[in-house]
matplotlib code that plots the C-alpha trace (Angstrom):
import matplotlib.pyplot as plt

x = [-13.3, -16.9, -15.9, -11.7, -13.5, -15.4, -12.5, -10.5, -13.3, -13.5, -9.9, -9.4, -12.7, -11.1, -7.4, -9.1, -11.3, -8.3, -6.1, -9.0, -9.0, -10.0, -11.2, -14.1, -13.5, -15.3, -13.9, -15.8, -14.4, -10.7, -10.9, -11.8, -9.7, -6.5, -7.7, -8.1, -4.8, -2.1, 1.0, 1.6, -2.2, -2.2, 1.5, -0.2, -3.3, -1.1, 0.8, -2.6, -3.6, -0.3, -0.9, -4.0, -2.8, 0.1, -2.5, -3.8, -0.3, 0.6, -2.8, -1.9, 1.3, -0.6, -0.8, 1.1, 3.6, 3.4, 6.0, 6.2, 9.9, 11.0, 14.3, 16.1, 19.1, 22.4, 25.5, 27.6, 26.8, 30.2, 30.2, 33.7, 33.5, 34.5, 32.9, 31.1, 29.5, 28.1, 28.9, 27.3, 24.9, 27.9, 27.7, 26.6, 24.0, 25.8, 25.0, 26.0, 28.6, 32.2, 33.7, 37.1, 37.8, 36.9, 34.3, 32.4, 28.8, 26.4, 22.5, 19.2, 17.7, 14.6, 13.2, 9.4, 9.0, 5.6, 6.6, 4.3, 5.1, 2.8, 3.2, 0.4, 1.2, 3.4, 2.1, 0.1, 3.6, 1.2, -2.1, 0.2, 2.1, -1.5, -2.5, 1.2, 0.2, -3.1, -1.9, 0.9, -2.4, -4.4, -1.2, -1.1, -4.8, -4.9, -1.7, -3.4, -6.5, -4.2, -2.4, -6.2, -7.1, -3.8, -4.1, -8.0, -6.6, -3.4, -6.0, -8.4, -6.0, -4.1, -8.1, -8.4, -5.5, -6.0, -9.3, -8.4, -5.3, -7.7, -10.0, -7.0, -6.2, -10.0, -9.1, -5.9, -7.7, -10.1, -7.7, -5.6, -8.8, -9.3, -5.8, -6.1, -9.2, -7.8, -4.7, -6.8, -8.9, -5.7, -4.0, -7.5, -6.7, -3.3, -3.6, -5.9, -4.3, -6.6, -3.6, 0.3, 2.1, 3.4, 0.0, 0.2, 3.1, 2.1, -0.9, 1.2, 3.5, 0.7, -0.3, 2.7, 2.7, -0.6, 0.5, 3.6, 1.1, -0.8, 2.0, 3.1, -0.8, -0.7, 2.6, 1.2, -2.3, 0.3, 2.1, -1.0, -2.4, 0.6, 0.0, -3.3, -2.3, 0.5, -1.8, -4.0, -1.9, -3.1, -2.3, -0.4, -4.1, -5.7, -8.7, -11.5, -12.7, -16.3, -16.6, -20.5, -19.1, -17.1, -18.7, -21.1, -20.0, -19.9, -23.1, -20.8, -19.0, -22.5, -23.1, -19.4, -21.0, -18.0, -18.3, -15.0, -17.0, -13.1, -9.9, -7.9, -6.7, -3.1, -3.5, -5.2, -2.2, 0.3, -2.0, -1.7, 2.0, 2.0, -0.5, 2.2, 5.0, 3.5, 2.1, 5.3, 6.7, 4.1, 5.0, 8.4, 7.7, 5.8, 9.1, 10.6, 8.3, 9.1, 7.5, 5.5, 5.4, 3.5, 5.5, 4.9, 6.8, 6.3, 8.6, 9.1, 12.4, 13.5, 16.8, 18.3, 20.9, 19.3, 18.8, 22.0, 24.3, 26.8, 27.4, 27.1, 28.7, 26.9, 23.7, 22.3, 20.7, 21.3, 18.0, 16.3, 12.5, 13.7, 15.7, 12.6, 10.5, 10.0, 10.3, 10.5, 8.2, 8.0, 6.6, 7.4, 5.2, 5.9, 5.8, 8.8, 9.3, 12.2, 13.4, 16.1, 17.5, 19.8, 17.5, 16.1, 18.8, 19.1, 15.3, 15.9, 17.7, 15.7, 12.0, 13.9, 14.6, 11.3, 9.8, 12.2, 10.9, 7.6, 7.8, 9.3, 6.2, 4.5, 6.3, 5.9, 2.1, 2.0, 4.0, 1.3, -1.9, -0.4, 0.2, -3.3, -4.5, -2.8, -3.8, -7.2, -7.3, -6.0, -8.0, -11.0, -9.5, -9.2, -12.7, -13.5, -11.4, -12.2, -16.1, -15.8, -12.8, -15.7, -18.5, -16.6, -14.6, -17.9, -17.7, -14.2, -14.6, -18.1, -16.2, -13.1, -14.9, -17.3, -14.1, -12.5, -15.8, -16.1, -12.3, -12.0, -15.0, -13.2, -10.1, -12.1, -13.8, -9.8, -10.9, -8.4, -5.2, -3.6, -1.9, -5.2, -6.7, -3.7, -4.2, -7.8, -7.2, -4.7, -6.9, -9.8, -7.3, -6.0, -9.6, -10.7, -7.4, -8.3, -11.8, -10.3, -8.0, -10.6, -13.2, -10.7, -9.5, -12.7, -13.0, -9.3, -10.2, -12.7, -10.3, -7.9, -10.2, -11.1, -7.6, -7.0, -9.7, -9.7, -13.4, -13.1, -16.8, -16.9, -15.6, -16.9, -20.4, -20.9, -20.2]
y = [52.8, 51.1, 51.9, 51.1, 47.3, 46.9, 48.2, 45.6, 42.9, 43.6, 43.9, 39.9, 38.6, 40.7, 38.4, 34.8, 34.8, 36.5, 33.4, 31.4, 28.0, 27.8, 24.3, 22.7, 19.0, 15.9, 12.8, 10.4, 12.5, 12.7, 8.6, 8.7, 10.6, 9.0, 5.9, 6.9, 8.7, 7.4, 5.9, 2.9, 1.9, 2.2, 0.0, -3.4, -3.1, -3.7, -6.1, -8.1, -7.6, -9.3, -12.3, -12.7, -12.7, -15.4, -17.6, -18.3, -18.8, -21.1, -23.3, -23.2, -24.7, -27.9, -27.6, -29.5, -28.3, -28.5, -27.3, -26.9, -26.4, -26.2, -25.9, -25.4, -26.0, -26.2, -28.4, -31.2, -34.6, -35.9, -38.6, -39.8, -42.9, -41.8, -40.9, -37.4, -35.3, -32.0, -30.3, -27.3, -27.6, -27.2, -30.4, -30.6, -33.2, -33.9, -37.3, -39.3, -42.5, -41.9, -41.9, -42.7, -38.6, -35.2, -33.8, -30.6, -32.2, -30.1, -30.0, -28.3, -30.6, -29.5, -30.7, -30.8, -31.6, -31.7, -32.0, -32.6, -33.7, -33.2, -34.0, -35.7, -36.9, -35.4, -36.9, -33.5, -31.3, -29.0, -28.7, -27.8, -24.9, -23.7, -24.1, -22.0, -19.3, -18.5, -17.9, -16.2, -13.9, -14.0, -12.5, -9.4, -8.9, -9.6, -6.4, -4.3, -4.7, -3.9, -1.4, 0.1, -0.2, 1.4, 4.9, 4.9, 5.2, 7.4, 10.1, 9.4, 10.2, 13.3, 14.8, 14.6, 16.3, 19.0, 19.6, 19.8, 22.4, 24.4, 24.3, 25.7, 28.3, 29.5, 28.9, 31.4, 33.9, 34.6, 34.6, 37.7, 39.1, 39.5, 40.0, 43.2, 44.2, 44.3, 46.5, 49.3, 49.3, 49.3, 52.1, 53.9, 53.6, 54.5, 57.5, 59.1, 57.8, 55.7, 52.8, 52.7, 52.0, 48.8, 47.7, 48.8, 47.4, 43.7, 44.0, 44.3, 41.3, 39.5, 40.5, 39.6, 36.2, 35.6, 36.4, 34.2, 31.3, 31.8, 31.9, 28.1, 27.2, 28.1, 26.6, 23.6, 23.7, 23.9, 20.8, 19.1, 20.5, 19.1, 15.8, 15.2, 16.9, 14.4, 10.9, 12.5, 13.0, 16.0, 19.5, 21.7, 24.0, 24.0, 22.7, 23.9, 20.7, 19.5, 20.5, 19.3, 15.8, 16.7, 18.3, 14.8, 11.5, 8.8, 6.4, 3.9, 4.5, 5.0, 1.4, 0.1, -2.4, -3.2, -5.6, -8.2, -10.0, -11.2, -11.0, -7.8, -7.0, -6.9, -10.3, -11.4, -10.5, -11.9, -15.1, -15.1, -15.0, -18.3, -19.8, -18.8, -20.3, -23.9, -24.2, -23.4, -26.3, -28.6, -28.0, -28.7, -32.1, -33.0, -32.5, -35.8, -37.6, -38.8, -37.1, -39.4, -37.6, -38.7, -37.8, -37.5, -36.4, -36.3, -35.7, -35.0, -35.1, -33.8, -34.0, -33.3, -36.2, -39.9, -43.1, -44.1, -41.5, -44.0, -46.2, -42.7, -39.5, -37.8, -39.0, -35.4, -32.5, -28.8, -27.6, -26.3, -27.3, -30.6, -30.5, -29.3, -31.5, -34.2, -37.8, -39.2, -39.5, -40.8, -40.6, -41.5, -42.2, -43.0, -42.7, -41.7, -40.8, -38.6, -38.8, -37.2, -39.3, -36.9, -34.0, -35.8, -34.9, -31.5, -31.1, -32.2, -29.0, -26.7, -28.0, -27.5, -24.2, -23.7, -24.9, -22.3, -19.8, -20.6, -20.9, -16.9, -16.0, -17.8, -16.0, -12.7, -13.0, -13.7, -10.7, -8.7, -9.9, -9.2, -5.5, -5.6, -7.1, -4.5, -2.0, -2.7, -2.9, 0.8, 1.7, 0.8, 2.5, 5.8, 5.5, 5.7, 8.4, 10.4, 10.2, 11.4, 14.3, 15.0, 15.8, 17.5, 19.7, 22.2, 22.5, 23.7, 26.3, 27.8, 28.3, 29.7, 32.1, 33.2, 33.8, 35.6, 37.9, 38.7, 39.3, 42.4, 43.7, 44.0, 45.1, 48.2, 49.0, 48.9, 46.0, 43.3, 43.8, 42.8, 39.7, 38.1, 39.1, 37.8, 34.6, 34.2, 34.8, 32.0, 29.5, 30.9, 29.6, 26.8, 25.3, 26.1, 24.2, 21.5, 21.2, 21.3, 19.0, 16.6, 16.9, 15.4, 12.4, 11.1, 10.5, 9.4, 7.2, 5.3, 5.4, 3.7, 0.8, 0.6, 0.3, -2.2, -4.7, -4.3, -2.7, 0.5, 0.8, 1.3, 4.4, 5.8, 4.7, 7.7, 10.1]
z = [23.8, 22.1, 18.7, 19.3, 19.9, 17.2, 15.1, 16.4, 15.9, 12.6, 12.1, 13.5, 11.3, 8.3, 9.1, 9.6, 6.3, 4.9, 5.8, 5.6, 3.7, 0.2, -0.1, 1.8, 2.4, 4.0, 5.4, 3.0, -0.1, 1.5, 2.0, -1.6, -3.1, -1.2, -2.0, -5.5, -5.9, -3.5, -5.2, -3.3, -3.9, -7.4, -7.8, -5.9, -7.6, -10.8, -8.5, -8.0, -11.6, -12.6, -9.9, -11.6, -15.2, -13.9, -12.6, -15.8, -17.4, -15.0, -15.9, -19.2, -18.7, -18.7, -22.0, -24.8, -26.1, -30.1, -32.6, -35.9, -37.5, -41.0, -42.9, -46.4, -47.1, -49.4, -48.9, -49.8, -47.7, -47.7, -44.4, -42.6, -40.3, -36.0, -33.0, -33.0, -30.2, -30.9, -27.9, -27.4, -30.6, -33.1, -34.7, -38.1, -39.5, -42.8, -43.8, -47.0, -47.2, -46.2, -49.6, -50.7, -51.4, -50.9, -53.3, -53.9, -54.9, -53.5, -53.8, -52.2, -49.1, -46.5, -43.4, -42.0, -38.9, -36.5, -32.3, -29.9, -26.2, -22.9, -19.4, -18.7, -15.3, -12.6, -9.2, -8.9, -9.4, -12.3, -10.0, -6.7, -9.0, -9.9, -6.3, -5.2, -8.0, -6.4, -3.0, -4.6, -6.3, -2.8, -0.7, -3.1, -2.7, 1.0, 0.6, -0.8, 0.9, 4.3, 2.1, 1.9, 5.5, 6.7, 4.3, 5.4, 9.3, 8.2, 5.8, 9.0, 11.4, 9.5, 8.9, 12.7, 13.5, 11.2, 12.3, 16.1, 15.0, 13.2, 16.3, 18.5, 15.8, 16.3, 19.9, 20.0, 18.0, 20.5, 22.9, 20.9, 20.8, 24.0, 25.4, 22.7, 24.1, 27.1, 26.2, 25.2, 28.2, 30.4, 28.1, 28.5, 32.0, 32.3, 30.3, 32.9, 35.7, 37.0, 36.9, 37.2, 33.8, 34.8, 33.7, 30.3, 29.4, 30.9, 28.9, 25.9, 26.7, 27.3, 23.7, 22.3, 24.0, 22.3, 19.3, 19.5, 20.3, 17.6, 15.1, 16.4, 16.3, 12.8, 11.7, 13.3, 10.8, 7.9, 8.6, 9.4, 6.0, 3.9, 5.9, 4.6, 1.3, 0.9, 2.0, -1.0, -3.6, -4.5, -5.0, -2.9, -1.1, 2.4, 3.7, 5.7, 7.0, 8.3, 12.2, 12.2, 14.1, 16.4, 19.4, 19.5, 20.8, 18.3, 18.8, 18.6, 21.8, 23.7, 23.0, 22.5, 20.3, 18.2, 15.4, 14.3, 11.7, 9.8, 10.7, 10.7, 7.3, 8.6, 9.8, 6.6, 5.1, 7.1, 7.3, 3.9, 3.3, 5.7, 3.0, 0.4, 1.8, 2.8, -0.7, -1.7, 0.6, -0.5, -3.9, -3.6, -2.1, -5.4, -7.2, -5.6, -7.7, -11.6, -14.7, -17.7, -21.0, -24.1, -27.5, -31.2, -34.4, -37.6, -40.5, -44.3, -45.8, -48.9, -50.6, -54.0, -53.8, -55.5, -54.1, -56.0, -55.1, -53.1, -56.3, -58.5, -57.1, -60.4, -59.6, -57.9, -59.0, -58.2, -58.9, -55.8, -55.9, -57.1, -54.0, -51.3, -52.7, -49.5, -51.2, -47.3, -44.6, -41.0, -37.6, -34.3, -31.1, -27.9, -24.0, -21.6, -17.9, -16.4, -12.7, -12.1, -8.9, -7.1, -7.3, -3.5, -1.9, -3.4, -2.5, 1.3, 1.8, 0.1, 1.6, 5.2, 4.5, 3.6, 6.7, 8.7, 6.6, 7.2, 11.3, 10.9, 9.1, 11.9, 14.8, 12.8, 12.7, 16.3, 16.7, 15.0, 16.6, 19.9, 19.2, 17.4, 20.8, 23.3, 21.1, 20.9, 25.2, 25.1, 22.8, 25.3, 28.1, 25.9, 25.3, 28.3, 29.3, 26.2, 27.3, 30.7, 29.4, 27.3, 29.6, 31.9, 29.5, 28.6, 32.4, 32.4, 30.0, 31.2, 34.6, 32.9, 31.6, 34.5, 36.3, 33.4, 32.9, 37.1, 37.5, 34.4, 35.7, 39.2, 37.3, 35.8, 39.0, 39.9, 42.7, 41.6, 40.3, 36.8, 38.0, 39.0, 35.4, 33.5, 35.6, 34.9, 31.0, 31.2, 32.7, 29.4, 26.9, 29.2, 29.2, 25.5, 24.3, 26.3, 25.0, 21.1, 21.8, 23.8, 21.1, 18.9, 21.1, 21.8, 17.6, 17.4, 20.1, 18.1, 15.2, 17.4, 18.4, 14.4, 13.7, 16.4, 15.4, 11.8, 11.5, 9.5, 9.4, 13.2, 12.5, 8.9, 9.3, 12.2, 9.2]

ax = plt.figure().add_subplot(projection="3d")
ax.plot(x, y, z, "-o")
ax.set_aspect("equal")
plt.show()
């Protein structure tokens, strides 16, 4: 019987390591990998960089427009009296005297142009446009920060869930080992006629139940392992986690000291959405005002038609170089103002719509703020109860172990029945399961508090 027990222990030991985990992973390593690899965080990082480039682009919009233009043409210059509107940009700028009849005299011509215009005063509209782009960039940055924060919480929660399921797996292996050993003891005593045959049958049923429970826990381990893989964006593998911390109480819970120096990253993001909407509103109000502009033009023209062409239609040259050599130059400087008065009516509705959007965002902010406050209050209660349960869990396990040892000893000596032993086996398994869950709940309650107040350092500084 002693040899059988040793063989069974060795068999279960080999099973444990053959199904063991191929990689050891600390919580900080999981966090670093997840933040570096997760696709949503990468995408939002690109959005942040793009918004910063947009701020630079908006700043440069204040620079004046300077256009260089040159064209060289070949054609006729017949003119005609009469009105003309270049509808759709289809007008042709051929100019000449309205002669008595059509002719096909053609020569080269050229136009060289430098045009500059600058909206130098817009009643702060350009400055507000820059502020709007900054608020947009800030919104993207806060969105990235809250995404990182929430992803850290998700990774830590998945890590703790996987750790709890792995500890439950170890407890269920022990339970199967106890059931198998007890089955062997019962089988020997039944064979020797010391116990009724039904005891052996019931002991076999208990082994089967333990195997089923063990397989259910294995399924949980696999599920939690794959959730962590998805959050870390790594290849499929099995993790062995750091268990050195799980049997201790976090120092932050003992002192109940929490730091809440800044707003929760989730609230910061929702506040940035409100700020962006308010900046939009200010920008729309600036559009009520006119725009003052400076402009200047320098022009040089060339033509193959001579100045006396009006009197002598033979006074032109088809020579290309003569036709593109500029002979007349002009410049123009000016200041102008543009003010679309009908935009006032349109802007009033745009502004009222933006005000409603701002109010909607403020209501969303209030909802999130209340949710986080209630979550923080719930976390305080969970911390309190988790510490109390943490103290009681070892006592329950110790008492269950003593009861199981006592009943099995009595059973071996024929002083109790199988039902009493089975009940103590259930009690011991339940006590070990409760202990594994309670130990993890201590850390999960602290994680919940960190998530509610927006201070992940409160949790991660324990590692």
